[in-house]
C-alpha positions in Angstrom: 0.1 -0.2 -0.3 1.2 3.4 -0.7 2.5 5.6 2.3 0.2 8.0 2.9 3.1 10.5 4.6 5.1 10.2 1.1 3.6 13.2 -0.3 4.5 15.4 2.8 8.2 14.5 2.6 9.1 17.2 0.5 7.7 20.2 2.4 8.9 18.7 5.4 12.2 18.9 4.8 12.1 21.9 2.7 10.5 24.1 5.8 13.8 22.5 7.7 15.9 23.8 5.6 13.9 27.3 5.4 14.0 27.3 9.2 18.0 27.0 9.5 18.5 30.0 7.0 18.3 32.8 9.4 20.6 31.6 11.8 23.1 34.0 11.0 26.9 32.5 10.5 25.1 28.9 10.7 23.4 29.5 7.4 27.1 31.0 5.6 28.1 27.5 4.4 24.6 27.4 2.0 25.9 30.2 0.5 29.5 30.4 0.3 29.4 26.4 -0.8 26.7 26.9 -3.3 27.3 26.2 -7.2 25.0 27.9 -9.8 25.2 26.8 -13.8 23.2 27.3 -16.8 23.8 24.8 -20.0 22.6 26.4 -22.7 21.3 23.2 -25.2 20.5 23.2 -29.2 19.7 19.6 -30.3 18.9 18.8 -33.9 17.5 15.6 -34.3 16.9 13.8 -37.9 15.7 10.2 -38.3 14.8 8.4 -41.7 12.9 5.3 -41.7 13.8 3.3 -44.5 12.3 -0.1 -45.7 9.0 1.0 -44.7 9.5 0.0 -41.3 8.5 3.5 -39.6 5.5 4.0 -37.2 2.0 4.8 -38.4 1.4 8.7 -38.9 -1.8 10.2 -40.5 -2.7 7.1 -41.8 0.5 6.1 -43.7 4.2 4.8 -42.9 5.8 7.9 -41.3 9.4 8.3 -43.3 11.2 10.8 -41.0 11.4 12.1 -37.5 12.9 15.0 -37.0 13.0 18.1 -34.4 15.4 21.1 -33.2 14.9 22.6 -30.0 16.8 25.2 -27.7 16.9 24.2 -24.1 17.8 26.0 -21.0 19.2 23.9 -17.7 19.5 25.8 -14.7 21.2 23.5 -12.1 21.8 25.3 -8.8 22.8 23.5 -5.4 23.6 25.0 -2.1 26.2 23.9 0.1 24.7 22.9 3.7 24.3 25.3 6.5 26.8 24.8 9.7 26.0 22.8 12.6 26.1 19.0 13.6 23.1 18.7 10.8 23.6 20.6 7.6 20.6 22.0 5.5 20.7 22.5 1.6 18.6 22.8 -1.5 18.8 21.9 -5.0 16.7 23.4 -7.7 17.0 22.5 -11.3 15.4 24.7 -13.9 14.4 22.7 -17.4 12.7 24.7 -20.3 13.2 24.0 -23.9 11.5 25.7 -27.4 10.7 24.3 -30.5 12.8 25.8 -33.2 11.3 23.4 -35.6 9.0 20.4 -35.9 5.7 19.4 -37.3 3.0 16.8 -37.0 4.5 15.8 -40.4 7.9 14.5 -38.6 6.7 13.9 -34.8 8.2 11.0 -32.7 11.5 13.0 -32.3 10.9 12.7 -28.7 12.7 16.3 -28.0 9.2 17.6 -27.2 5.5 16.5 -25.7 3.1 15.9 -28.5 -0.3 17.5 -28.2 -3.4 15.5 -29.2 -3.6 16.6 -32.6 0.1 15.2 -33.3 1.9 18.8 -33.2 4.8 18.9 -31.1 4.6 21.5 -28.4 6.0 24.9 -28.9 7.9 24.7 -25.4 8.0 22.9 -22.2 9.7 22.9 -19.0 9.4 22.2 -15.4 11.2 23.0 -12.2 12.4 20.1 -9.9 13.3 21.0 -6.0 14.9 18.7 -3.9 15.8 19.1 0.0 18.6 17.8 1.4 19.9 17.3 5.0 23.7 16.2 6.1 24.9 14.6 9.4 28.5 13.5 8.9 29.0 11.7 5.8 25.4 10.8 5.3 23.0 12.8 3.3 19.4 12.6 2.9 17.7 14.0 -0.2 14.2 14.7 -0.6 12.2 16.1 -3.9 13.0 15.6 -7.5 16.1 15.0 -9.6 18.0 13.4 -12.4 18.6 10.4 -10.7 21.7 8.2 -12.0 21.6 4.4 -10.0 22.4 1.0 -11.6 19.0 -0.2 -11.4 17.4 3.5 -12.6 19.0 6.1 -14.7 17.3 9.0 -15.9 17.4 9.6 -19.5 19.4 12.8 -20.8 19.2 12.1 -24.3 17.1 14.8 -25.9 16.4 18.3 -24.8 15.8 17.9 -21.4 16.7 15.2 -18.7 14.2 12.6 -16.9 13.8 13.6 -13.4 12.1 11.5 -10.4 10.1 12.3 -7.4 11.5 10.6 -4.1 13.7 10.3 -1.7 17.1 8.9 -1.0 19.7 7.9 1.5 23.5 8.1 0.5 25.8 7.0 3.3 29.8 7.0 3.1 30.7 6.6 6.6 33.0 3.6 6.0 36.1 4.3 3.5 35.9 3.1 0.2 31.9 1.6 1.0 29.2 3.5 -0.1 25.3 2.5 0.8 22.1 3.9 -0.6 18.5 3.1 -0.4 15.4 5.1 -0.9 12.0 5.4 -2.7 11.0 7.2 -5.8 6.9 7.9 -6.7 6.7 10.1 -9.5 8.3 10.1 -13.1 8.9 12.7 -15.6 10.1 11.6 -18.7 12.8 13.5 -21.3 10.0 14.8 -23.6 7.1 15.3 -20.9 6.3 18.2 -18.4 4.1 16.4 -16.3 4.7 14.1 -13.2 3.5 10.5 -13.6 3.4 7.2 -11.7 6.3 5.2 -11.8 5.6 2.8 -14.4 6.9 -0.3 -16.9 6.3 -0.6 -20.4 5.5 -4.0 -20.6 4.8 -3.8 -24.6 2.2 -6.1 -26.6 -1.4 -5.6 -25.5 -0.7 -4.6 -21.8 1.4 -1.4 -22.8 2.7 0.7 -19.9 1.5 -0.7 -16.6 1.4 1.5 -13.3 3.2 0.5 -10.3 3.2 2.0 -7.0 6.4 2.8 -5.1 9.6 2.2 -6.6 12.0 1.2 -3.8 15.6 0.3 -4.0 18.9 -0.4 -1.8 22.1 -0.8 -2.7 25.9 -1.1 -1.8 29.2 -0.2 -3.7 32.6 -0.9 -2.1 35.9 0.6 -4.0 39.3 -0.7 -2.8 42.5 -1.2 -4.3 43.3 2.1 -4.7 39.9 2.6 -5.9 40.7 0.4 -8.8 38.2 -2.3 -7.9 34.4 -2.0 -7.0 31.7 -4.5 -6.2 28.5 -3.3 -6.2 24.7 -5.3 -5.5 21.5 -3.4 -5.9 18.2 -4.4 -5.4 14.9 -2.9 -6.5 11.1 -3.5 -6.3 8.0 -1.4 -8.8 5.8 -2.5 -6.2 2.9 -4.5 -7.6 4.9 -5.0 -10.8 8.6 -6.2 -10.8 11.7 -6.8 -8.5 15.1 -6.8 -9.9 18.4 -7.5 -8.3 22.1 -6.4 -10.0 25.4 -7.2 -8.9 28.5 -6.0 -10.9 32.6 -6.0 -10.8 34.6 -3.2 -12.2 38.2 -3.2 -12.5 41.2 -1.0 -13.8 44.4 -2.5 -14.0 48.0 -0.9 -15.7 49.9 -2.8 -17.8 52.9 -1.3 -19.4 51.7 1.3 -21.7 48.1 0.3 -21.5 45.4 0.4 -19.2 42.8 -2.9 -18.7 39.5 -2.6 -18.0 36.4 -5.1 -17.1 32.9 -4.1 -16.1 31.1 -7.8 -15.4 27.5 -7.7 -14.5 24.3 -9.5 -13.9 20.9 -8.6 -13.6 17.9 -10.7 -12.8 14.3 -9.8 -12.4 10.6 -11.0 -11.8 7.2 -10.2 -11.3 6.1 -8.6 -7.8 3.2 -8.3 -5.2 -0.2 -8.0 -7.7 1.9 -8.5 -11.1 0.2 -6.0 -12.8 2.1 -7.1 -15.9 2.0 -10.7 -15.5 4.6 -13.2 -15.0 8.0 -11.7 -15.7 11.2 -13.5 -16.4 14.6 -11.6 -17.2 18.2 -12.4 -16.7 21.0 -10.3 -17.9 24.6 -11.6 -18.3 26.9 -8.8 -19.5 30.8 -8.3 -20.1 32.7 -5.2 -21.3 36.5 -5.4 -21.7 38.6 -2.4 -22.8 42.1 -1.7 -23.5 43.7 1.8 -23.5 47.1 2.9 -25.3 48.2 6.6 -25.9 44.9 7.9 -27.7 43.3 4.8 -28.5 40.7 2.6 -26.6 39.4 -0.6 -27.9 36.4 -2.2 -26.4 34.6 -5.3 -27.0 31.5 -6.5 -25.1 29.1 -9.3 -24.9 25.3 -9.5 -23.1 23.1 -12.0 -23.0 19.3 -12.2 -22.0 17.0 -14.8 -21.1 13.8 -15.9 -20.0 10.8 -14.7 -21.6 10.9 -10.7 -20.8 12.5 -7.9 -22.1 15.2 -5.7 -19.8 13.1 -4.8 -16.8 13.2 -0.4 -16.1 10.9 2.2 -15.7 9.1 3.4 -18.6 11.4 6.2 -20.2 14.4 5.4 -18.3 17.9 5.1 -19.5 19.5 1.2 -20.6 23.1 2.8 -19.8 23.7 -0.1 -17.2 23.8 -2.9 -20.1 27.0 -2.7 -21.7 25.5 -2.9 -25.3 23.4 0.4 -24.8 23.7 2.4 -28.0 22.0 5.8 -29.2 19.5 3.6 -31.2 18.8 0.4 -29.1 19.8 -1.1 -25.8 19.6 -4.9 -27.4 17.6 -5.8 -24.8 15.0 -8.1 -26.5 13.9 -11.1 -25.0 16.5 -14.0 -25.1 18.8 -11.5 -27.3 22.6 -11.9 -27.5 24.6 -9.2 -28.7 28.2 -8.5 -29.1 30.1 -4.9 -29.7 33.0 -3.6 -31.2 34.2 -0.2 -30.3 37.2 2.1 -30.8 37.8 5.6 -29.5 40.4 7.9 -30.4 41.4 11.3 -28.2 43.3 14.0 -30.8 45.1 15.1 -28.1 47.9 13.0 -29.4 48.0 14.7 -32.8 47.8 18.3 -30.7 44.0 18.9 -30.8 42.9 18.5 -27.4 39.3 18.7 -27.0 38.5 16.6 -30.3 37.4 13.0 -29.7 35.7 10.1 -32.5 34.1 7.0 -31.6 33.1 4.3 -33.6 31.2 1.1 -32.6 29.3 -1.5 -34.3 26.8 -3.6 -32.3 25.1 -7.0 -33.5 22.5 -8.7 -31.8 20.4 -12.3 -32.5 18.2 -15.0 -31.2 15.5 -12.4 -30.3 11.9 -13.7 -29.6 10.0 -11.0 -31.5 6.3 -11.1 -31.1 5.9 -12.3 -34.7 9.3 -13.8 -35.3 11.8 -16.2 -33.6 15.4 -15.9 -34.0 15.1 -12.4 -35.1 18.5 -10.2 -35.8 19.5 -6.7 -35.4 22.3 -4.6 -35.9 23.5 -0.9 -35.5 26.5 1.2 -36.3 27.5 4.4 -34.5 29.7 7.2 -35.1 29.8 10.4 -32.6 32.8 13.1 -33.2 32.9 15.7 -30.2 34.9 18.7 -29.9 34.9 21.0 -26.6 36.8 24.1 -27.1 39.6 24.5 -24.3 40.1 27.9 -24.0 38.7 31.7 -24.6 35.1 33.2 -24.3 33.7 30.0 -25.4 35.5 27.7 -23.5 33.7 24.3 -22.6 31.3 25.0 -25.2 30.8 21.1 -26.6 29.5 20.3 -30.1 28.8 16.5 -30.9 27.6 15.0 -34.0 26.0 11.7 -33.8 25.6 9.4 -36.9 24.0 5.8 -36.7 22.2 3.3 -38.7 20.2 0.5 -37.3 18.4 -2.5 -39.2 16.1 -4.9 -37.9 14.3 -8.2 -38.8 11.6 -7.1 -36.4 11.2 -3.1 -35.8 12.6 -0.2 -37.2 15.0 0.6 -39.9 16.5 4.0 -39.6 19.5 6.2 -40.7 19.7 8.7 -38.1 22.0 12.2 -37.6 21.8 14.4 -34.2 23.7 17.4 -33.7 24.0 18.7 -29.7 25.6 21.9 -28.7 26.5 22.4 -25.0 27.3 25.5 -23.6 28.0 25.4 -19.8 27.7 28.7 -18.0 29.1 29.4 -14.5 27.2 31.6 -12.7 28.5 31.4 -9.4 
């Protein structure tokens, strides 16, 4: 059953923060340690659907999804008031304006879509989180961009996805980080509203609303922070439960730095099982080798069970080693592998310029109308960050990709993303 006190928690902690501020010198850290930045994000998105695989739009196959936005992302984070318990406040102001886009090229997910199919001219929201700190333990209540292995907000379009909830993070023991909390509302990347936490089951069920999303986790870093082991458990009440264990390691060997990322997810239905019986396991491994300006990566990801990867509706698949721009390769029974190369042009005297190329191939997919289906994606990112001068830290990213599927949408895609972070305080 939903906790009836949940809606009161953000306002209760916020009032405690406000009460702490007038205490003269005690409030000094609140302002002195504050950080405020404004990110100007310009995002152009173009996806061409090929082989008549696009979604139905206005009674016909859609051939293109396109959009262009200018976004303003204000990130204001206070310090903590002085005293045994410090109080603070974080504010995330999100606003995006349509520069181009129409109902004939919808589905870019840059903007909300009105009932008539027309992208909104603008949208945004304000996320506020109160925080309290005792020693090395922090309580945060409100709304923010959560980035956890079992719940990653998606920041892949105009504005980031945020969640409303409460979280405790403790670092009292050296090397050990403990996490626990609950989220009860979800604001997706192309939505200004706050919806219930839900799982997109696909098929006839579609999006299935659950109750609260409860989670706990621990990560232990040792060996000079070169090695990390983590364990997490989460429950979307009455829909699914999921566990995740992970091991990462980085090891210098001569002129090389070798890295490994091993993980295992397991999930099933929970409580009233509103999405029916669920069964999903993910075995994954990624290995990297860096020398000079080059980094080479190989990855393998295997799903088993009758269910796709379990995640909150709209959330990122970034915890999966084969998550890409266009696909996460997370279908039932899918096996996928990846080859990736990253190059840093600083080695050629051009600091700030980087190039990434990767190829991901998946097979053995249990699709709705076809078994043993296959898919592949080729993705490139060329990025440059200005290193000095008036426009220092302005970055430009061009993402180019192709995806082909036996069951699903075939597409050729280009994205141009400009971020200009301005430090205000």
